[in-house]
VOPA-832815 format. One record per residue: residue number from 1; residue in three letters; x, y, z of N, C-alpha, C, O in turn. Coordinates in nm, 2 decimals. Example, Ala and Ser with C-alpha at 12.3 -4.5 7.8 and 13.67 -1.06 7.14 Angstrom:
BEGIN
 seq type   n_c1   n_c2   n_c3  ca_c1  ca_c2  ca_c3   c_c1   c_c2   c_c3   o_c1   o_c2   o_c3
   1  ala   1.32  -0.57   0.78   1.23  -0.45   0.78   1.32  -0.33   0.78   1.42  -0.33   0.85
   2  ser   1.28  -0.22   0.71   1.37  -0.11   0.71   1.29   0.00   0.79   1.34   0.11   0.80
This chain:
BEGIN
 seq type   n_c1   n_c2   n_c3  ca_c1  ca_c2  ca_c3   c_c1   c_c2   c_c3   o_c1   o_c2   o_c3
   1  met   2.67   2.80  -3.64   2.51   2.78  -3.73   2.42   2.84  -3.74   2.43   2.91  -3.64
   2  ala   2.32   2.86  -3.80   2.27   3.00  -3.82   2.11   2.97  -3.75   2.05   2.86  -3.77
   3  lys   2.07   3.05  -3.68   1.93   3.00  -3.64   1.83   3.03  -3.76   1.84   3.12  -3.84
   4  lys   1.72   2.94  -3.75   1.64   2.90  -3.81   1.53   2.96  -3.77   1.50   2.95  -3.65
   5  glu   1.45   3.03  -3.86   1.29   3.06  -3.85   1.20   2.98  -3.80   1.22   2.86  -3.82
   6  ile   1.12   3.01  -3.76   1.00   2.92  -3.70   0.91   2.86  -3.83   0.85   2.76  -3.84
   7  thr   0.93   2.98  -3.92   0.85   2.90  -4.04   0.93   2.82  -4.09   0.87   2.72  -4.13
   8  glu   1.06   2.81  -4.13   1.12   2.70  -4.17   1.16   2.51  -4.12   1.20   2.40  -4.16
   9  ile   1.09   2.58  -3.99   1.08   2.45  -3.90   0.94   2.38  -3.89   0.93   2.25  -3.89
  10  leu   0.82   2.49  -3.89   0.72   2.41  -3.89   0.66   2.48  -4.04   0.70   2.58  -4.10
  11  thr   0.56   2.39  -4.07   0.49   2.40  -4.21   0.33   2.48  -4.14   0.31   2.51  -4.02
  12  val   0.25   2.52  -4.26   0.09   2.54  -4.22   0.01   2.46  -4.16  -0.08   2.49  -4.09
  13  lys   0.06   2.32  -4.18   0.00   2.22  -4.13   0.01   2.20  -3.96  -0.08   2.21  -3.87
  14  asp   0.17   2.19  -3.95   0.19   2.22  -3.79   0.11   2.31  -3.76   0.02   2.30  -3.69
  15  phe   0.15   2.42  -3.81   0.04   2.58  -3.71  -0.07   2.51  -3.70  -0.09   2.46  -3.59
  16  leu  -0.16   2.50  -3.79  -0.31   2.45  -3.81  -0.34   2.34  -3.65  -0.43   2.37  -3.57
  17  ala  -0.25   2.24  -3.65  -0.25   2.14  -3.59  -0.23   2.18  -3.42  -0.26   2.12  -3.32
  18  leu  -0.17   2.25  -3.44  -0.13   2.35  -3.30  -0.25   2.40  -3.23  -0.31   2.37  -3.13
  19  tyr  -0.27   2.50  -3.32  -0.41   2.59  -3.33  -0.51   2.47  -3.29  -0.51   2.46  -3.16
  20  tyr  -0.55   2.41  -3.32  -0.66   2.29  -3.30  -0.64   2.23  -3.15  -0.73   2.22  -3.07
  21  phe  -0.53   2.19  -3.14  -0.48   2.12  -3.02  -0.50   2.22  -2.90  -0.54   2.18  -2.80
  22  met  -0.47   2.35  -2.91  -0.47   2.46  -2.82  -0.64   2.53  -2.78  -0.67   2.59  -2.68
  23  lys  -0.70   2.52  -2.87  -0.86   2.52  -2.90  -0.93   2.42  -2.82  -1.02   2.45  -2.74
  24  leu  -0.91   2.28  -2.84  -0.94   2.16  -2.84  -0.93   2.15  -2.66  -1.00   2.08  -2.60
  25  thr  -0.84   2.23  -2.61  -0.80   2.17  -2.49  -0.89   2.30  -2.39  -0.93   2.27  -2.28
  26  arg  -0.90   2.43  -2.47  -0.96   2.57  -2.41  -1.11   2.53  -2.42  -1.18   2.59  -2.34
  27  glu  -1.15   2.45  -2.49  -1.28   2.42  -2.52  -1.31   2.30  -2.40  -1.40   2.32  -2.32
  28  phe  -1.26   2.22  -2.39  -1.31   2.09  -2.31  -1.25   2.14  -2.19  -1.28   2.06  -2.10
  29  glu  -1.18   2.24  -2.15  -1.17   2.29  -2.01  -1.30   2.35  -1.96  -1.38   2.31  -1.87
  30  asn  -1.29   2.48  -2.08  -1.44   2.56  -2.03  -1.56   2.50  -2.01  -1.64   2.54  -1.93
  31  arg  -1.58   2.37  -2.09  -1.68   2.25  -2.07  -1.71   2.22  -1.92  -1.82   2.24  -1.86
  32  cys  -1.59   2.17  -1.87  -1.54   2.11  -1.75  -1.56   2.21  -1.61  -1.59   2.19  -1.50
  33  ile  -1.52   2.34  -1.68  -1.58   2.43  -1.59  -1.74   2.48  -1.55  -1.78   2.53  -1.44
  34  lys  -1.78   2.45  -1.65  -1.88   2.45  -1.62  -1.97   2.38  -1.55  -2.03   2.41  -1.45
  35  leu  -1.97   2.26  -1.63  -2.02   2.17  -1.52  -1.98   2.11  -1.41  -2.05   2.03  -1.34
  36  tyr  -1.85   2.16  -1.38  -1.83   2.18  -1.26  -1.91   2.28  -1.18  -1.94   2.23  -1.08
  37  arg  -1.94   2.38  -1.19  -2.02   2.48  -1.16  -2.15   2.46  -1.12  -2.20   2.49  -1.01
  38  gln  -2.20   2.38  -1.22  -2.33   2.34  -1.21  -2.38   2.20  -1.11  -2.50   2.17  -1.08
  39  gly  -2.25   2.13  -1.07  -2.25   2.04  -0.94  -2.22   1.90  -1.02  -2.25   1.80  -0.97
  40  lys  -2.15   1.90  -1.14  -2.20   1.79  -1.23  -2.04   1.72  -1.22  -2.01   1.60  -1.22
  41  ile  -1.99   1.79  -1.20  -1.82   1.74  -1.16  -1.78   1.78  -1.03  -1.74   1.90  -1.01
  42  pro  -1.78   1.65  -0.91  -1.75   1.63  -0.79  -1.61   1.72  -0.73  -1.54   1.76  -0.82
  43  gly  -1.59   1.74  -0.63  -1.48   1.73  -0.55  -1.42   1.88  -0.62  -1.48   1.99  -0.61
  44  arg  -1.31   1.88  -0.69  -1.22   2.00  -0.70  -1.18   2.00  -0.85  -1.15   1.89  -0.89
  45  leu  -1.19   2.09  -0.93  -1.15   2.12  -1.09  -1.00   2.21  -1.06  -1.00   2.32  -1.00
  46  leu  -0.88   2.14  -1.12  -0.79   2.21  -1.17  -0.77   2.19  -1.29  -0.74   2.07  -1.33
  47  thr  -0.77   2.32  -1.36  -0.75   2.36  -1.48  -0.62   2.40  -1.55  -0.54   2.44  -1.47
  48  gly  -0.58   2.41  -1.69  -0.47   2.49  -1.74  -0.50   2.60  -1.82  -0.43   2.63  -1.91
  49  thr  -0.62   2.66  -1.80  -0.68   2.78  -1.89  -0.58   2.85  -1.87  -0.55   2.89  -1.75
  50  gly  -0.49   2.91  -2.04  -0.40   3.03  -2.03  -0.29   2.95  -2.06  -0.18   3.00  -2.10
  51  asn  -0.29   2.82  -2.05  -0.13   2.77  -2.04  -0.14   2.69  -2.18  -0.04   2.63  -2.21
  52  glu  -0.26   2.68  -2.27  -0.29   2.58  -2.32  -0.13   2.53  -2.45  -0.10   2.41  -2.48
  53  gly  -0.07   2.65  -2.49   0.01   2.71  -2.56   0.14   2.59  -2.55   0.19   2.51  -2.63
  54  ile   0.19   2.63  -2.39   0.30   2.52  -2.34   0.27   2.39  -2.33   0.36   2.32  -2.37
  55  ser   0.15   2.34  -2.26   0.16   2.21  -2.29   0.16   2.14  -2.41   0.22   2.04  -2.45
  56  val   0.03   2.25  -2.51   0.06   2.14  -2.67   0.18   2.20  -2.72   0.25   2.09  -2.72
  57  gly   0.24   2.27  -2.75   0.32   2.32  -2.79   0.48   2.23  -2.74   0.56   2.21  -2.83
  58  ser   0.51   2.19  -2.63   0.56   2.11  -2.59   0.54   1.93  -2.66   0.62   1.85  -2.71
  59  ala   0.45   1.92  -2.63   0.42   1.82  -2.65   0.43   1.76  -2.78   0.45   1.64  -2.80
  60  tyr   0.40   1.87  -2.88   0.43   1.84  -2.99   0.58   1.84  -3.05   0.63   1.78  -3.15
  61  ala   0.64   1.90  -2.96   0.80   1.83  -3.00   0.83   1.74  -2.96   0.95   1.72  -2.95
  62  leu   0.77   1.65  -2.92   0.79   1.55  -2.84   0.82   1.38  -2.96   0.73   1.34  -3.03
  63  asn   0.93   1.32  -2.95   0.94   1.22  -3.10   0.83   1.10  -3.03   0.81   1.08  -2.92
  64  pro   0.78   1.03  -3.15   0.67   0.96  -3.08   0.71   0.85  -2.98   0.63   0.77  -2.94
  65  glu   0.83   0.85  -2.94   0.89   0.71  -2.83   0.92   0.80  -2.72   0.97   0.76  -2.61
  66  asp   0.88   0.94  -2.73   0.89   0.99  -2.59   0.80   0.97  -2.51   0.69   1.00  -2.56
  67  val   0.80   0.93  -2.38   0.72   0.93  -2.25   0.66   1.03  -2.19   0.75   1.11  -2.15
  68  leu   0.52   1.08  -2.17   0.44   1.18  -2.14   0.37   1.17  -2.00   0.27   1.10  -1.99
  69  leu   0.44   1.24  -1.90   0.39   1.22  -1.76   0.34   1.35  -1.74   0.41   1.44  -1.69
  70  pro   0.19   1.38  -1.78   0.13   1.47  -1.77   0.08   1.53  -1.60   0.06   1.44  -1.52
  71  leu   0.07   1.62  -1.57  -0.01   1.70  -1.46  -0.13   1.76  -1.48  -0.17   1.77  -1.60
  72  his  -0.20   1.80  -1.39  -0.35   1.88  -1.40  -0.33   2.00  -1.50  -0.44   2.05  -1.54
  73  arg  -0.23   2.04  -1.54  -0.22   2.16  -1.63  -0.20   2.13  -1.82  -0.21   2.20  -1.92
  74  asp  -0.18   1.98  -1.79  -0.13   1.96  -1.95  -0.20   1.86  -2.01  -0.15   1.75  -2.05
  75  leu  -0.33   1.89  -2.02  -0.44   1.84  -2.08  -0.40   1.84  -2.23  -0.38   1.74  -2.29
  76  gly  -0.37   1.97  -2.30  -0.35   2.01  -2.44  -0.24   1.89  -2.45  -0.26   1.81  -2.55
  77  ala  -0.13   1.86  -2.37  -0.03   1.74  -2.43  -0.09   1.59  -2.39  -0.01   1.50  -2.40
  78  val  -0.18   1.58  -2.36  -0.23   1.43  -2.34  -0.33   1.45  -2.48  -0.32   1.35  -2.55
  79  phe  -0.38   1.50  -2.51  -0.48   1.56  -2.68  -0.36   1.52  -2.78  -0.37   1.43  -2.86
  80  val  -0.26   1.60  -2.77  -0.14   1.61  -2.85  -0.13   1.47  -2.88  -0.18   1.40  -2.97
  81  lys  -0.05   1.43  -2.77   0.02   1.25  -2.77  -0.10   1.13  -2.81  -0.08   1.02  -2.85
  82  gly  -0.23   1.18  -2.79  -0.35   1.06  -2.77  -0.31   0.97  -2.70  -0.30   0.86  -2.74
  83  glu  -0.29   1.02  -2.59  -0.28   0.90  -2.47  -0.36   0.91  -2.37  -0.36   0.83  -2.28
């Protein structure tokens, strides 16, 4: 079986959705960091900054019936699955 190119598997719409979720994740976490530094988020803040592609891409590949068990660096996966 020949290996398929990524552009044969994903459409432009898929690429735009992946970018949207990665950007959403980064912007949300940047806002959380800002609020944390202002003292508006108590306790500890753990972000997944720099790992957006991993959480978004892996969740995007899941089927609707697949279960997601996210950790602190998987916010993008939660956005993709809508959970």
